C-alpha positions, 0 to 999 in steps of 0.5 A: 134296347127293348128287353123281354123280361122272362118271369118265373110264376112259380107252381100254382097259386100267385102266393108262390110269386117272388116280389121282384116277379110281381113287380115285373107283372104289375109294370108290364104293358104286354103279357105273354105266356101259356093261355092258362097263365094269361087268364087272371089278366083278362080285363086288366088293360095289359095286352095278352100275348098267348102262346099257341101254334108253332113255337118259333111263330110265337117267338117271332111275335114276340120279338116284334111286341117287345118294341111296343112296350114292357114286355113280360114272358110267364113260365111256370116254375122257374125259367132256368130249369126245363123251360122255354128259356132254352129257346129264348137263349138261342133266339135273343142276345143276352142284352135282349132279355133278363130272367127273374127266377121262380120257385119250381114245383120240385122245390115245393114238392120237397118242402111239403115232404119236409126233405132236402133235394140236394143230391137228387138226380132230377130228370124230365120226361116231358116230350121225351121218349119213355125209355130215357127214364132208365138212364137217370135212375141211380142206386144211391140217390132219389130220382125225380121225373117231371112228367107229362100227359103221355108219360104219366106216373103209372106208365113211367112206373109200369115201364121201370117195373117191366124193365126189371127195376126192383120195387122202392118207394115212390111219391106222385105228386099232381098239380102242386100248388093248385087247389086240387093238388094231390100227393100220393106216397106209394111204391113203384109197383102199386103205382104201375097198377094205376092210372093217370092222364095228369100232365103236371105231375112229378114222380119221386123214387127213392134210392134202391137196387138197380136191375142185376142187368144194369150193374156195370156193363150188361151181361153178355146173355142179356143181348139179342143175338142173331146167328153170325152176327159178332157181340164184343164181350162184357170184358171188352165193353167194360174197358172200352168204355172206361178207356173212353171216359168221359162220355156224358155229353159227348158225340161218338162215332162208331164203326161196326156196331154188330149186335150192338154191345158197345153201342149199347154201353156208349149210349147208356153213358152219353147223357145228352151226347149222342152215339153215331153207329155205322153198320154196313149189315142190314140184319146186324143194324136191326139187332143193335137197334133192338138191343138199344131200345131194350137198354132204354138208350134209343134217344142217345144213339143213332144206327147209320147203315152204310159202308165205311169210310164212305158212310162217314162223310155225312156224320158230325165231328166227334169227340170220342171214336170206335172203330171195331169192324173194318171189312179188311180196310182198317187202315183207311177207316181209322184215317177217315174216322181220325179226321172226324175226331176234334182235337183233344178227342180219343180214338179206340180200336178194338181187334181180335187178330195181331196183325189188325192190332198192329196195323192200327197201332201203326196207323195211329202213329203215322197220324201223330198219335202216341198209341197205346196197346192193350191185350185182354185175354178174360176169363170167368168162372163157371161150375164144374161139379162141386167146384169151378173152371175158368171159361176164357173169351177170345182175346182182345186188343184194344189200341188207342190214342189221342189227337194232338198230343206230345211224345209223352201222351200229353194233349198239347192244345186244340188248335 
């Protein structure tokens, strides 16, 4: 079978090409890639296939051309990191292509800085929402972003400063490996005042403090509120996301978003996963949407306006489910959410009233779960003259159960 060889051509000059890549290119009859990658091969006698127009159309042509001769697809940097390789793996079977790795631009940056890159959070804002930047910044390690001509270094820095991130050291690297490369050692605040339209760029942020609102869960006062629309309290939100851990990469279903308190905390932890939050009130849905985007979690959450359980029908299966609002139909909504839950998944119900908590417990038990119930009565200190006193939040019940469990709560399989 005619295989496509995917070659990482590194950053900038061909001095960063590994020997295996040079051999593959030399032996190719057909070279495919971005137009700028093919320029050096004009007049080489090789068939050049520029990557232009719709990507699917390009892959169609690539699939045909590979039968006409040895075909090499050139990709910047290392194909195994933020590249077209994901589309290749989805389109072709493993025996239809091979990969020759390359040097990534971020490796070159760390080499020029003379520091190790292990432990660094590596993320891409290339073609992604600017708000995603908030989700990848840690307090205990560096963060490196791949940028594009829309999400430039100064624009990302300005957004982070506006979101309340304290200042920290930063490095902006542009056109690494090219003759006109530029590496700027600066700070987040200084970069935010600059300008750039360079798309071939990296932004490296040193470890540093996070905004106070990003520690643990966001405080109650952070959220936009509208009278009459409920917001779960911080203690409830913190316990809810802990009981649903891990959330990274999970598909989560929430019924009753309210002001988006739990929705925001789920989405902030979902990573590449997605939270589908069902809300029947258009006013509440609008408030939740605002809070989600303010938290920089817009790419990890979807507000679904509609009445549960009917609104659940079109939603995908999930690995985590949260039932908050129920409008008097708690049992029916729990059962519908349970049907959406994949084996091994967990369903959590939050309730303010003992009668609702009892119905939730018995419903989960009737569905074959081993339900657990936690009663939370949290208080926090407020100033009182020269001392302090406790201010209590409304008590809340958290009832949860796992799908496919034994009587001792052990998950017994996924079949």
